[in-house]
C-alpha positions as CSV (number, residue, x, y, z in Angstrom):
1,M,-2.0,-98.7,-91.2
2,S,-5.9,-98.6,-90.3
3,E,-5.6,-96.1,-87.3
4,K,-4.4,-93.4,-89.9
5,L,-7.1,-91.4,-91.2
6,M,-8.1,-90.3,-94.9
7,H,-10.1,-87.8,-96.3
8,A,-13.5,-88.7,-97.7
9,V,-17.1,-87.5,-98.8
10,Q,-19.7,-89.2,-98.1
11,Y,-23.6,-88.5,-97.1
12,D,-26.1,-89.5,-94.0
13,G,-29.6,-90.4,-95.4
14,Y,-31.5,-89.8,-98.9
15,G,-31.7,-86.6,-100.9
16,G,-29.7,-83.1,-100.5
17,G,-27.6,-83.4,-103.8
18,P,-24.4,-81.6,-103.4
19,S,-25.4,-79.8,-100.4
20,G,-26.1,-83.2,-98.5
21,L,-22.4,-84.5,-99.3
22,K,-19.8,-84.2,-96.1
23,H,-16.0,-83.7,-95.6
24,V,-14.7,-86.3,-93.2
25,E,-11.6,-88.0,-91.8
26,V,-12.1,-91.6,-91.2
27,P,-10.1,-94.5,-90.9
28,I,-7.8,-95.8,-93.8
29,P,-9.7,-99.3,-94.6
30,T,-7.7,-102.3,-93.6
31,P,-7.7,-105.3,-96.4
32,K,-9.5,-108.3,-95.3
33,K,-9.0,-111.9,-97.0
34,N,-9.0,-111.9,-101.0
35,E,-8.9,-107.6,-100.8
36,V,-6.3,-104.9,-101.5
37,L,-5.9,-101.4,-100.2
38,L,-5.5,-98.7,-103.0
39,K,-4.5,-95.0,-103.0
40,L,-7.1,-93.9,-105.5
41,E,-5.6,-91.6,-108.3
42,A,-8.9,-90.9,-110.4
43,A,-12.7,-91.7,-109.5
44,S,-15.8,-90.9,-112.3
45,L,-19.0,-90.1,-111.9
46,N,-22.2,-92.1,-112.9
47,P,-25.8,-90.7,-112.9
48,V,-26.5,-94.3,-110.8
49,D,-24.7,-92.3,-108.0
50,W,-26.8,-89.5,-107.7
51,K,-29.8,-91.6,-108.4
52,I,-28.8,-93.7,-105.2
53,Q,-28.8,-90.7,-103.1
54,K,-31.9,-89.5,-104.2
55,G,-33.6,-92.9,-103.2
56,Q,-34.4,-94.1,-106.4
57,L,-32.8,-97.3,-106.1
58,R,-34.1,-98.1,-102.5
59,P,-34.2,-100.2,-101.0
60,L,-31.5,-102.4,-102.9
61,F,-29.3,-99.2,-102.6
62,P,-27.1,-98.1,-100.5
63,L,-27.1,-101.0,-98.2
64,K,-26.1,-98.6,-95.4
65,F,-25.5,-95.2,-94.4
66,P,-23.2,-93.4,-94.1
67,L,-22.1,-94.1,-97.6
68,I,-19.1,-92.9,-99.7
69,P,-20.4,-92.8,-102.9
70,L,-18.8,-93.8,-106.4
71,T,-17.6,-97.1,-107.5
72,D,-15.5,-96.3,-111.0
73,V,-11.9,-95.7,-109.7
74,S,-8.0,-95.9,-110.9
75,G,-5.6,-96.7,-108.3
76,E,-2.3,-98.2,-107.0
77,I,-2.0,-101.2,-104.6
78,V,-0.5,-100.2,-101.2
79,E,-1.2,-103.3,-99.3
80,V,-2.8,-106.6,-100.2
81,G,-4.6,-109.2,-97.7
82,E,-4.3,-112.4,-97.8
83,R,-5.2,-115.2,-100.7
84,V,-4.6,-112.2,-102.9
85,K,-3.1,-113.7,-105.7
86,K,-3.6,-111.7,-108.9
87,F,-2.3,-108.6,-108.1
88,K,0.7,-107.1,-106.0
89,V,2.1,-103.8,-103.9
90,G,2.9,-101.2,-106.8
91,D,0.0,-102.4,-109.4
92,K,-1.8,-99.8,-111.3
93,V,-5.3,-100.7,-111.4
94,V,-8.7,-100.4,-112.7
95,I,-11.9,-101.6,-110.8
96,M,-15.3,-101.1,-110.2
97,L,-16.1,-101.4,-106.2
98,N,-18.8,-103.3,-105.0
99,P,-21.9,-100.9,-106.0
100,F,-24.0,-101.8,-102.6
101,Y,-20.9,-100.0,-100.4
102,G,-19.5,-97.5,-103.1
103,G,-16.2,-96.2,-101.7
104,G,-14.5,-94.3,-104.7
105,L,-15.0,-90.9,-103.0
106,A,-11.9,-91.2,-100.9
107,E,-8.0,-91.1,-100.7
108,F,-8.0,-95.0,-99.8
109,A,-10.3,-97.9,-100.9
110,A,-10.7,-101.4,-99.6
111,T,-11.6,-104.2,-102.2
112,N,-11.3,-107.4,-103.6
113,E,-10.1,-108.6,-107.0
114,R,-12.8,-109.5,-108.6
115,L,-13.7,-106.6,-111.1
116,M,-9.9,-105.3,-111.0
117,V,-8.0,-105.1,-113.9
118,A,-4.2,-104.0,-114.8
119,R,-3.7,-100.7,-116.0
120,P,-1.1,-100.1,-118.5
121,P,1.3,-96.9,-118.5
122,E,-0.1,-95.7,-121.7
123,V,-3.9,-95.5,-120.2
124,S,-4.1,-92.3,-117.6
125,A,-5.7,-93.2,-114.0
126,A,-8.6,-90.7,-115.6
127,E,-9.0,-92.7,-118.7
128,G,-9.5,-95.6,-116.8
129,A,-11.8,-94.5,-114.0
130,G,-14.0,-93.4,-116.9
131,L,-14.6,-97.0,-118.0
132,P,-16.2,-99.3,-115.6
133,I,-19.8,-98.8,-115.3
134,A,-20.1,-96.5,-119.0
135,G,-17.8,-98.5,-120.5
136,L,-19.1,-101.9,-119.7
137,T,-22.6,-100.7,-120.3
138,A,-21.7,-99.8,-123.8
139,H,-19.8,-102.7,-124.5
140,Q,-22.7,-105.0,-123.3
141,A,-25.4,-103.0,-125.4
142,V,-23.3,-102.9,-128.4
143,T,-22.2,-106.6,-128.2
144,Q,-24.5,-108.7,-126.7
145,A,-27.8,-106.8,-127.2
146,A,-27.2,-105.4,-130.6
147,G,-25.1,-108.7,-131.4
148,I,-22.2,-106.4,-133.4
149,K,-18.7,-108.4,-133.2
150,L,-15.9,-106.0,-132.6
151,D,-13.4,-107.8,-134.5
152,G,-15.5,-106.7,-138.1
153,T,-16.6,-110.7,-138.7
154,G,-20.1,-109.7,-138.2
155,Q,-22.9,-108.6,-140.7
156,K,-21.4,-105.5,-142.6
157,Q,-22.9,-102.5,-142.6
158,R,-25.5,-102.6,-139.9
159,N,-27.2,-99.6,-139.5
160,I,-27.5,-98.1,-135.3
161,L,-28.1,-95.0,-133.8
162,V,-26.6,-93.9,-130.5
163,T,-29.1,-90.8,-128.8
164,A,-27.1,-89.2,-126.4
165,A,-23.7,-89.6,-128.1
166,S,-21.5,-87.3,-126.1
167,G,-23.0,-88.4,-122.7
168,G,-21.0,-91.0,-120.7
169,V,-22.1,-94.1,-122.4
170,G,-22.9,-92.6,-125.6
171,H,-19.6,-92.1,-126.4
172,Y,-18.1,-95.2,-125.6
173,A,-21.0,-96.8,-127.4
174,V,-20.4,-94.5,-130.7
175,Q,-16.7,-95.9,-130.9
176,L,-17.6,-99.8,-130.2
177,A,-20.2,-99.6,-132.9
178,K,-17.8,-98.3,-135.4
179,L,-15.1,-101.0,-134.8
180,G,-17.8,-103.5,-135.6
181,N,-18.0,-102.3,-139.2
182,T,-21.5,-100.6,-138.6
183,H,-22.8,-97.2,-140.0
184,V,-23.4,-95.1,-137.0
185,T,-26.2,-92.2,-137.0
186,A,-25.9,-90.4,-133.4
187,T,-27.7,-87.6,-131.8
188,C,-26.0,-84.9,-129.3
189,G,-26.4,-80.9,-128.6
190,A,-25.3,-78.8,-131.2
191,R,-22.0,-77.8,-129.4
192,N,-20.9,-81.5,-129.6
193,L,-21.9,-82.4,-133.3
194,E,-18.1,-82.3,-134.3
195,L,-16.9,-83.9,-131.1
196,V,-19.0,-86.9,-132.3
197,R,-17.9,-87.0,-135.6
198,S,-14.5,-87.1,-134.4
199,L,-15.6,-90.3,-132.6
200,G,-16.6,-91.9,-135.6
201,A,-20.1,-91.3,-136.3
202,D,-21.2,-91.3,-139.8
203,E,-24.3,-89.2,-139.3
204,V,-24.7,-86.5,-136.3
205,L,-28.1,-84.8,-135.6
206,D,-28.7,-81.9,-133.0
207,Y,-31.2,-83.3,-131.1
208,K,-33.1,-80.0,-131.0
209,T,-33.9,-80.0,-134.7
210,P,-37.1,-81.5,-135.9
211,D,-34.9,-84.4,-137.9
212,G,-33.0,-84.7,-134.9
213,A,-35.8,-84.9,-132.7
214,A,-37.7,-87.2,-134.8
215,L,-34.5,-89.4,-134.8
216,N,-34.3,-89.1,-138.8
217,S,-31.3,-90.7,-140.8
218,P,-30.0,-87.8,-143.0
219,S,-29.5,-90.4,-145.6
220,G,-32.8,-92.1,-145.0
221,R,-31.5,-95.4,-142.8
222,K,-33.7,-97.7,-140.9
223,Y,-32.1,-98.5,-137.6
224,D,-31.2,-102.0,-136.6
225,A,-30.4,-101.2,-133.3
226,V,-31.1,-98.1,-131.4
227,I,-28.7,-97.6,-128.2
228,H,-31.3,-95.6,-126.2
229,C,-28.7,-93.4,-123.9
230,A,-31.3,-90.4,-123.8
231,T,-34.6,-90.4,-122.2
232,G,-38.3,-90.1,-124.0
233,I,-37.7,-91.3,-127.2
234,P,-40.5,-93.1,-129.2
235,F,-40.4,-96.9,-128.7
236,E,-39.9,-97.7,-132.8
237,P,-37.5,-94.7,-134.2
238,N,-37.4,-95.3,-137.9
239,L,-36.6,-99.4,-137.0
240,S,-36.0,-101.9,-139.5
241,A,-38.2,-104.6,-139.6
242,R,-36.7,-106.6,-137.1
243,G,-35.0,-103.6,-135.4
244,K,-34.5,-103.3,-131.6
245,V,-34.4,-100.7,-128.9
246,I,-31.7,-101.1,-126.4
247,D,-32.8,-99.0,-123.6
248,I,-29.5,-98.7,-121.1
249,T,-31.8,-97.1,-118.2
250,P,-35.1,-98.8,-118.4
251,G,-38.0,-98.2,-115.9
252,P,-41.5,-99.9,-115.3
253,S,-42.7,-98.5,-118.4
254,A,-40.0,-100.3,-120.6
255,F,-40.2,-103.7,-119.1
256,S,-43.9,-103.9,-119.4
257,T,-43.2,-103.1,-123.2
258,C,-40.8,-105.3,-123.7
259,V,-43.5,-108.0,-122.0
260,L,-46.0,-106.5,-124.5
261,K,-43.7,-107.1,-127.7
262,T,-43.0,-110.5,-126.9
263,L,-46.5,-111.7,-126.0
264,T,-47.9,-110.0,-129.1
265,F,-45.0,-111.7,-131.4
266,S,-43.5,-108.5,-132.9
267,K,-40.5,-108.7,-134.7
268,K,-39.1,-105.4,-133.5
269,K,-38.1,-105.5,-130.0
270,L,-37.4,-103.4,-126.8
271,V,-34.5,-104.8,-124.6
272,P,-34.0,-103.6,-121.0
273,L,-30.4,-103.8,-120.3
274,M,-29.1,-104.2,-117.0
275,L,-25.5,-104.2,-116.5
276,Y,-23.5,-107.6,-115.4
277,P,-20.1,-106.6,-115.5
278,K,-17.4,-108.7,-115.9
279,A,-13.6,-108.3,-115.2
280,E,-12.8,-110.1,-119.0
281,N,-14.5,-106.9,-120.9
282,L,-13.4,-104.3,-118.6
283,D,-9.8,-105.9,-119.5
284,Y,-10.5,-105.6,-123.4
285,L,-12.0,-102.3,-122.8
286,V,-8.4,-101.0,-121.1
287,K,-6.5,-102.3,-123.7
288,L,-8.7,-100.8,-126.7
289,V,-7.7,-97.5,-124.9
290,K,-4.1,-98.5,-124.4
291,E,-4.2,-99.4,-128.3
292,G,-5.3,-95.7,-129.6
293,K,-8.8,-97.9,-130.3
294,L,-10.9,-96.3,-127.8
295,K,-11.4,-92.5,-126.3
296,T,-12.2,-91.6,-122.7
297,V,-13.3,-88.2,-123.2
298,I,-12.6,-86.2,-120.0
299,D,-15.8,-83.2,-119.5
300,S,-13.8,-82.1,-116.4
301,K,-11.6,-82.7,-113.4
302,H,-12.5,-81.9,-109.9
303,P,-10.3,-82.5,-106.7
304,L,-11.7,-84.7,-103.7
305,S,-12.1,-81.1,-101.9
306,K,-14.4,-79.3,-104.6
307,A,-16.4,-83.4,-105.0
308,E,-19.7,-81.0,-104.4
309,D,-19.1,-79.1,-108.1
310,A,-18.7,-82.7,-110.0
311,W,-21.8,-83.8,-108.4
312,A,-23.8,-81.0,-109.7
313,N,-21.9,-80.9,-113.1
314,S,-23.0,-84.7,-113.6
315,I,-26.8,-84.0,-112.1
316,D,-27.2,-80.9,-114.6
317,G,-27.3,-83.9,-117.0
318,H,-25.1,-82.1,-120.1
319,A,-21.6,-82.9,-119.4
320,T,-19.2,-84.1,-122.5
321,G,-18.0,-87.6,-121.9
322,K,-17.0,-88.3,-118.2
323,I,-16.6,-86.4,-114.9
324,I,-13.6,-86.9,-112.8
325,V,-12.8,-86.5,-109.2
326,E,-8.7,-86.7,-108.3
327,P,-8.2,-87.7,-104.2
């Protein structure tokens, strides 16, 4: 199989945006020890994908050029390497590929089992592909950083604010927070107010209105936690006495503010969130989708041949939910 070619999309260096993507024919990879070969059925874009292309994460990402980008995929196992124990040929799976090497914008990808979970028939390839980075980030923000127990056994009626609640991470965060029996206030654009309400938000604000810009709860509530999926909000947006802002895209200023708040013994905290993906958490999210308790909102679907359109859509920054590419 390694002698056969596949269609892939890659870029050769930093910059270029959608026009920097190149359609190529490259050899189908051969799975090594502990690896499987996937025939990809769907891949989803995340802002980190084009930020890597822009060079915002250099020198860590990528490890080498050319790079076939994207990490979040669903597919079917068509070949297994030595020592693969958990999966077999024919299994449908959801996986987060190694972020240092990518590989998702192609017809096939070889990867190890570490962040791979089974995808049941009730979960479509596109729904599953949306979950790894965005879903796991929302899950970590809600459960670990905000301390919400999704089985509803935790503190009752905590007040949570989710900004950019119609985006990739935000739309998952709203749903997960509601599973934890919280009161959710959310911000989004005017066109998505009803969608975010349908995901479970108790109060929804148009971020362009005065109250939305000020992040004021319509019922006057103070927030115990803010899951900050937008940019440019003040550090203490109506926080409760021990409230915290969880920044899912922290920059240098977020880390310096975090340190300052610690040094001054502030009861209000800023928590820069760095994703630590775990297969058991991804499996939990897939099962929630299967059970109808979590929904992947799909903004748009694009064929691999039109990957540039998906790339431009993501860079534009106004997608509702997840952008999907289908080989």
